C-alpha positions in Angstrom: 21.8 0.4 -8.9 20.6 4.2 -10.3 16.8 4.6 -8.9 14.2 6.5 -9.2 11.4 6.9 -6.6 8.4 8.6 -8.1 6.7 10.2 -4.9 8.0 11.6 -1.9 5.6 10.3 0.9 6.7 8.5 3.6 7.4 5.2 1.9 9.2 6.6 -0.8 11.5 8.8 1.3 11.7 5.9 3.7 13.3 3.5 0.3 15.2 6.4 -0.6 16.9 6.6 3.0 17.5 2.2 2.9 18.8 2.4 -0.4 21.3 5.5 -0.5 22.6 4.0 3.2 23.4 1.0 0.8 25.3 2.8 -1.9 22.3 3.2 -4.4 22.5 6.2 -6.5 18.7 7.4 -5.7 16.7 10.1 -7.6 13.5 11.3 -5.0 10.6 13.1 -7.4 7.5 14.5 -5.9 4.6 16.4 -7.3 4.3 19.6 -5.2 7.0 21.5 -6.0 7.4 23.9 -3.8 7.0 21.3 -0.8 9.7 19.4 -2.8 12.1 22.3 -2.9 11.6 22.7 0.9 12.3 19.1 1.2 15.8 19.3 -1.2 17.0 22.0 0.7 16.0 21.1 4.6 16.7 17.3 3.5 13.4 17.1 6.5 9.9 15.4 5.3 7.5 16.5 8.7 4.6 16.0 6.7 4.9 12.5 5.9 8.2 10.8 7.8 9.0 13.3 10.7 12.2 12.9 12.2 14.5 11.5 9.9 16.8 13.1 7.8 17.5 12.5 3.8 20.8 11.5 3.3 23.1 14.1 1.0 23.6 11.6 -1.5 19.7 11.3 -2.4 19.0 13.4 -5.0 15.7 15.5 -4.8 13.7 17.2 -7.2 10.2 18.4 -8.9 11.4 17.6 -12.9 10.9 14.0 -13.7 12.8 13.9 -16.8 16.0 14.0 -14.4 14.9 12.0 -11.6 13.9 9.0 -14.6 17.2 10.3 -16.7 19.7 6.6 -17.0 17.7 4.9 -13.9 18.0 0.9 -14.4 14.8 0.6 -11.8 11.8 3.1 -11.1 10.1 2.4 -7.1 6.5 3.7 -8.0 5.1 5.4 -4.4 2.6 7.5 -5.4 -1.0 6.9 -3.5 -2.8 4.4 -5.9 -5.7 6.8 -6.7 -3.2 10.0 -8.2 -0.9 6.9 -10.0 -2.8 7.4 -13.7 -3.1 11.5 -13.2 0.6 12.0 -11.9 2.5 9.6 -14.2 0.6 10.2 -17.5 3.0 13.4 -17.8 6.0 11.4 -17.8 4.1 7.9 -20.1 6.7 8.8 -23.0 9.5 9.0 -21.0 8.6 5.4 -19.0 8.1 4.1 -22.0 11.3 4.9 -23.1 13.3 3.4 -20.4 14.7 0.5 -22.3 13.9 -2.7 -20.1 14.1 -0.7 -17.0 11.8 -2.6 -14.3 8.6 -0.5 -12.7 8.2 -1.5 -9.3 4.7 -0.5 -7.8 5.1 0.4 -3.9 1.1 1.8 -4.1 -1.7 -0.8 -2.0 -5.1 0.1 -2.8 -7.6 -0.3 -6.1 -8.0 2.2 -8.7 -11.7 3.9 -7.4 -12.6 4.8 -11.3 -11.7 1.7 -12.3 -11.5 -1.2 -10.0 -7.7 -1.4 -11.6 -4.7 -2.3 -9.5 -1.4 -0.4 -9.2 1.1 -2.7 -11.5 -2.2 -2.6 -14.2 -2.5 0.7 -14.7 1.3 1.3 -14.7 1.4 -1.8 -17.4 -0.8 0.8 -19.4 1.7 3.7 -18.6 4.8 1.6 -19.6 3.5 -0.3 -22.6 4.9 -3.7 -21.0 3.2 -5.7 -18.4 6.3 -7.6 -18.1 8.6 -4.7 -16.7 6.0 -4.1 -13.7 6.7 -5.8 -10.8 5.1 -5.4 -7.0 6.7 -4.6 -3.7 4.5 -5.4 -0.6 4.5 -6.8 3.0 4.6 -5.1 6.4 6.3 -2.4 6.1 6.0 1.0 7.7 7.8 3.9 6.3 8.7 4.8 10.2 10.3 1.7 11.2 12.2 0.7 7.3 13.8 4.5 7.5 15.3 4.0 11.2 17.0 0.9 10.3 14.6 -1.6 12.4 14.6 -5.1 10.4 12.0 -5.6 8.0 10.9 -8.2 5.6 8.6 -8.0 1.8 8.1 -9.3 -1.2 9.2 -9.2 -4.6 6.1 -10.6 -6.7 6.5 -10.2 -11.0 5.6 -12.2 -13.9 9.5 -12.6 -14.8 11.0 -14.1 -11.8 14.5 -13.7 -13.8 13.9 -9.9 -13.2 12.6 -10.5 -9.6 15.5 -12.6 -8.8 18.1 -9.5 -10.0 15.9 -6.8 -8.0 16.2 -8.9 -4.8 19.0 -9.4 -5.1 20.4 -5.8 -5.7 17.5 -3.8 -3.5 18.0 -6.6 -0.4 20.0 -4.8 2.9 21.1 -5.6 6.3 17.6 -4.6 7.5 15.2 -4.9 4.4 15.1 -8.9 3.4 13.1 -9.5 0.5 11.3 -12.5 -0.7 10.0 -13.1 -4.0 6.9 -14.6 -5.2 5.4 -15.2 -9.0 1.9 -14.7 -7.7 1.9 -10.7 -8.8 -2.5 -10.7 -8.7 -2.1 -12.2 -4.6 0.6 -9.9 -3.4 -1.4 -7.0 -4.9 -4.4 -7.9 -3.6 -3.4 -8.6 -0.1 -1.9 -5.1 -0.1 -5.7 -3.8 -1.1 -7.5 -5.7 1.0 -5.5 -5.7 4.0 -6.3 -2.0 4.8 -9.8 -2.6 4.4 -9.7 -4.9 7.3 -7.8 -2.8 9.0 -10.3 0.2 9.0 -12.6 -2.3 10.7 -9.7 -3.2 13.3 -9.5 0.8 13.6 -13.4 1.5 14.3 -13.4 -1.7 16.8 -10.5 0.1 18.8 -12.2 3.6 18.6 -15.6 1.8 20.1 -13.2 0.3 22.8 -14.3 -3.1 22.1 -10.9 -4.8 23.3 -8.1 -7.7 21.6 -10.9 -10.3 21.6 -12.8 -7.8 19.0 -9.8 -7.3 16.5 -8.7 -10.6 17.0 -11.4 -11.6 15.4 -11.8 -8.8 12.8 -8.3 -10.1 11.6 -8.6 -13.7 11.3 -12.2 -13.4 9.8 -11.5 -11.3 7.9 -7.9 -13.2 6.7 -10.6 -15.6 5.1 -12.2 -12.4 3.4 -9.4 -11.9 2.0 -8.2 -15.5 0.5 -11.8 -15.9 -0.4 -11.6 -12.6 -2.7 -8.3 -13.3 -3.8 -9.0 -17.0 -4.8 -12.2 -16.1 -7.2 -10.1 -13.4 -8.6 -7.6 -16.0 -9.8 -4.9 -15.8 -7.1 -3.1 -18.3 -5.0 -4.6 -18.5 -1.6 -1.3 -19.7 0.2 -0.1 -15.9 -0.6 -2.2 -14.5 2.1 -0.9 -16.6 4.3 2.5 -15.1 4.1 4.4 -11.8 4.0 1.9 -9.8 1.6 -1.5 -11.0 4.0 -1.6 -12.3 7.2 1.7 -10.2 7.7 0.8 -7.2 6.4 -2.7 -7.3 7.8 -1.3 -7.6 11.5 1.2 -4.8 11.5 -1.7 -2.5 9.9 -4.1 -3.4 12.4 -1.7 -3.0 15.1 0.5 -0.6 14.7 -0.1 2.7 15.7 1.9 3.4 12.1 -1.2 1.9 10.8 -3.1 4.7 8.7 -6.0 3.1 7.9 -6.2 1.8 11.9 -6.0 5.0 12.7 -8.9 6.3 10.3 -11.1 3.8 11.8 -10.7 4.6 14.8 -11.3 8.1 14.3 -14.5 6.8 12.6 -15.1 4.9 15.7 -14.5 7.4 18.2 -18.1 9.6 16.5 -15.7 11.7 14.2 -17.3 12.2 10.7 -15.8 11.0 7.6 -14.9 14.3 6.4 -12.9 15.3 9.8 -11.5 11.6 10.3 -9.7 12.2 6.4 -8.5 15.9 7.2 -7.1 14.9 10.7 -4.1 13.5 9.1 -2.1 14.4 5.5 -1.6 10.8 5.1 -3.3 8.5 2.2 -6.0 5.8 3.8 -6.3 3.8 0.8 -8.8 1.6 2.7 -11.5 4.1 2.3 -11.3 4.0 -1.4 -10.8 0.6 -2.2 -13.3 -0.2 0.2 -16.1 0.6 -2.1 -14.2 -1.3 -5.1 -14.0 -4.7 -3.2 -17.5 -4.6 -2.2 -18.7 -3.7 -5.6 -16.2 -6.2 -7.0 -17.3 -9.2 -4.6 -21.0 -8.4 -5.6 -20.1 -9.3 -9.1 -18.0 -12.2 -8.3 -20.4 -13.6 -5.2 -18.2 -13.5 -2.9 -19.0 -13.3 0.7 -17.7 -10.3 2.8 -19.6 -9.7 5.8 -17.0 -7.2 7.5 -15.8 -5.1 4.3 -19.3 -4.5 3.1 -19.9 -3.7 7.0 -16.6 -1.3 6.2 -18.7 0.4 3.5 -21.7 1.2 5.0 -20.3 2.4 7.8 -18.3 4.8 6.0 -20.7 5.6 3.0 -23.8 4.9 3.9 -23.9 6.4 7.3 -24.7 3.2 9.1 -23.5 3.5 12.7 -20.6 1.4 13.8 -22.0 0.2 16.6 -24.7 -1.1 14.9 -22.9 -2.7 12.1 -20.9 -4.4 15.1 -23.9 -5.9 15.9 -25.3 -7.0 12.8 -21.7 -8.8 12.5 -22.3 -10.8 15.9 -26.0 -11.4 15.0 -25.1 -13.3 11.8 -26.9 -16.9 11.6 -24.3 -19.5 13.6 -22.4 -21.7 10.6 -19.0 -23.8 10.9 -16.0 -22.1 10.7 -14.6 -23.5 7.5 
């Protein structure tokens, strides 16, 4: 297939590597002209995917018209908060790409509107049925190195999902499909918030017991929120939920976990942001989730604690203590 990948960060670059190796015709677009030209010249992406050579077959450039020309599928690997601004100049071409499916690889919620990436893309494309979501435990660093990775592809049109599942699966990347696009996307967004909490616990030196409790109770919060929004609860116990939560919260590659760890170690919010060029989507998603949870009257104590630590100056130790001192209750 002719595949256009919008966004040459870590995951966009990793997908370019994997799909080019599988024989697809791949174009990789980046918004930063200078960095993209350097990437095209060196075939290296030290800022976002260090140590990986981009195949010579991948066409790399800043011209979105050339990247999208004749494509059969568009993969959007732009961070959630920048999808609207980065892709608005492409709106006419995206809308005119015929029936080419548009697959979101982003995990988060737009801070200004609370919308999921697929909803933003549906507005830009003009046809929600063309938009799908690819999510699951898939660190770019491992995917690009050919380590076994399993993800889930979700969309309203399962015929389209089935075609893409068959076309894009590779010997090292197995794709399942799921009709629950809402739950799949919320799983990817909410797990980042819980990974922030896990990272804060790491930074405080609280050990594996604390992290395991955060993940178990965090998964309950994720499912509770998703069901209130209309998602299928089962999705949160699959790849896009518990699978992605586990890899993000435990791995050294997890950018949200790493951000939380810096906060737990006492680093200021601004310094923690500046410490890495990689985007920790959960930082911005947390406020959207907590605000929406209050509207839905959904109890999310871990997400609320993360927000208070990040944005209200509550000491991390105090937030954890408050969680531990909550009134005893049945687990269920």
